C-alpha positions in Angstrom: -20.2 -33.1 -53.3 -19.0 -30.4 -55.5 -18.6 -30.6 -59.3 -16.3 -27.6 -59.0 -13.4 -29.8 -57.8 -11.4 -32.2 -59.9 -8.5 -34.6 -59.2 -5.6 -35.2 -61.6 -3.9 -38.4 -60.5 -0.6 -39.8 -61.6 2.9 -40.9 -60.7 4.6 -37.8 -62.1 8.0 -39.4 -62.0 9.1 -36.8 -63.0 6.4 -34.3 -63.8 6.8 -33.2 -67.4 5.8 -30.0 -69.2 2.9 -32.0 -70.6 1.7 -32.8 -67.1 2.1 -29.2 -66.0 0.2 -28.0 -69.1 -2.8 -30.1 -68.0 -2.5 -28.9 -64.4 -2.6 -25.2 -65.4 -5.4 -25.8 -67.9 -7.5 -27.9 -65.6 -6.9 -25.3 -62.8 -8.7 -22.8 -65.1 -11.7 -25.1 -65.5 -12.3 -26.0 -61.8 -12.5 -24.0 -58.6 -10.2 -26.5 -57.0 -7.8 -29.0 -58.5 -6.1 -31.7 -56.5 -3.0 -33.2 -58.0 -2.9 -36.7 -56.5 0.6 -38.2 -56.6 0.8 -42.0 -56.4 2.6 -43.2 -53.3 4.2 -46.0 -55.2 5.2 -46.4 -58.8 5.0 -49.8 -60.6 7.2 -48.3 -63.3 10.7 -49.6 -63.7 13.5 -47.3 -62.7 11.6 -44.7 -60.7 13.7 -41.6 -60.1 12.0 -40.0 -57.1 10.0 -41.2 -54.1 6.5 -39.9 -53.6 7.5 -37.2 -51.1 10.1 -35.8 -53.5 7.6 -35.8 -56.4 5.1 -34.0 -54.3 7.6 -31.4 -53.2 8.6 -30.7 -56.9 5.0 -30.3 -58.0 4.2 -28.1 -55.0 7.2 -25.9 -55.9 6.0 -25.5 -59.5 2.4 -24.9 -58.5 3.5 -22.2 -56.1 5.9 -20.6 -58.7 3.0 -20.5 -61.2 0.7 -18.9 -58.6 -1.9 -21.6 -58.9 -3.6 -20.9 -55.6 -6.5 -23.3 -56.4 -4.2 -26.3 -56.8 -3.2 -28.6 -54.0 -0.9 -31.6 -54.2 -1.6 -34.7 -52.1 -0.4 -38.3 -51.7 -2.6 -40.9 -53.4 -2.1 -44.1 -51.3 -5.5 -45.8 -51.9 -7.8 -46.6 -54.8 -8.5 -43.5 -56.8 -12.3 -43.9 -56.3 -11.8 -44.0 -52.6 -9.6 -40.9 -52.7 -12.2 -39.1 -54.7 -15.0 -40.1 -52.3 -13.0 -39.1 -49.3 -12.3 -35.6 -50.8 -15.8 -35.1 -52.2 -14.6 -35.2 -55.8 -16.7 -36.3 -58.7 -14.4 -35.6 -61.6 -11.1 -37.2 -62.6 -8.8 -35.6 -65.1 -6.7 -37.9 -67.2 -4.2 -36.9 -69.9 -4.2 -38.6 -73.3 -1.4 -38.1 -75.7 -1.7 -40.9 -78.2 -4.0 -43.8 -79.0 -2.2 -46.2 -76.8 -2.8 -43.8 -73.8 -6.5 -43.8 -74.7 -6.8 -47.6 -74.6 -5.3 -47.8 -71.1 -7.1 -44.7 -69.8 -10.4 -45.9 -71.3 -10.0 -49.3 -69.5 -9.2 -47.5 -66.2 -12.1 -45.1 -66.6 -14.6 -48.0 -67.1 -13.2 -49.8 -64.1 -13.5 -46.7 -62.0 -17.0 -46.2 -63.2 -18.0 -49.7 -62.3 -16.7 -49.2 -58.8 -18.0 -45.6 -58.4 -20.6 -44.6 -61.0 -20.9 -41.2 -59.5 -17.3 -40.3 -60.5 -16.7 -39.2 -64.1 -13.4 -39.3 -66.0 -12.6 -36.5 -68.4 -9.8 -36.8 -70.9 -7.6 -33.9 -71.8 -5.0 -33.7 -74.4 -1.8 -31.7 -73.8 -0.8 -28.9 -76.1 0.3 -30.4 -79.4 3.9 -29.1 -78.9 4.1 -31.3 -75.8 2.2 -34.4 -76.9 5.3 -36.5 -77.5 6.9 -35.9 -74.0 6.7 -38.8 -71.6 8.1 -39.2 -68.1 9.8 -42.4 -69.2 11.7 -40.5 -71.9 12.7 -37.9 -69.4 14.0 -40.6 -67.0 16.1 -42.1 -69.8 17.6 -38.8 -70.8 18.4 -38.0 -67.2 20.0 -41.4 -66.6 22.5 -40.7 -69.3 23.1 -37.1 -68.3 21.3 -35.5 -71.1 19.6 -32.1 -71.1 16.0 -32.5 -69.8 15.3 -28.8 -69.7 13.1 -28.8 -72.9 10.8 -31.4 -71.3 10.4 -30.5 -67.6 9.6 -27.5 -65.4 12.5 -25.4 -63.8 11.8 -27.0 -60.4 12.0 -30.5 -61.8 15.1 -29.6 -63.8 16.8 -28.4 -60.6 16.0 -31.6 -58.8 17.2 -33.7 -61.7 20.5 -31.8 -61.7 20.9 -32.3 -58.0 20.2 -36.1 -58.5 22.8 -36.3 -61.3 25.4 -34.4 -59.2 24.8 -36.9 -56.3 25.5 -39.9 -58.5 
């Protein structure tokens, strides 16, 4: 197993600038970064299915020239995904204290199931710490301008979704 590979899991519905900030920064720290997109979302009012979320992230990763970043479906326990990909490091974003409480609980649960896998917490840039996917979903539902909060690829897909409704 290589310590030079990390996985950054999430629902990314939709991916925000905060998520993308962590992707670009983690990509500089590791030889390979796998963005693992959850197949299903337990969150109310999901905007996009997993395939659509994967396509948007791949588009942004390609546009940014992040050649060491791949985007894959996460349809199993995270620890099983990590083991099957030979990954020993999980990257998790923490914006505020409530994020830390949840992420700490998940990290300890994962450690109990797979002690060889470490969770590293990263904070987004301070200018993006307030941005959440749920806020972006709410703004999008009411036809607001989401461009200050998401990447150009996500913005394009949000516009297409709004036009279809």
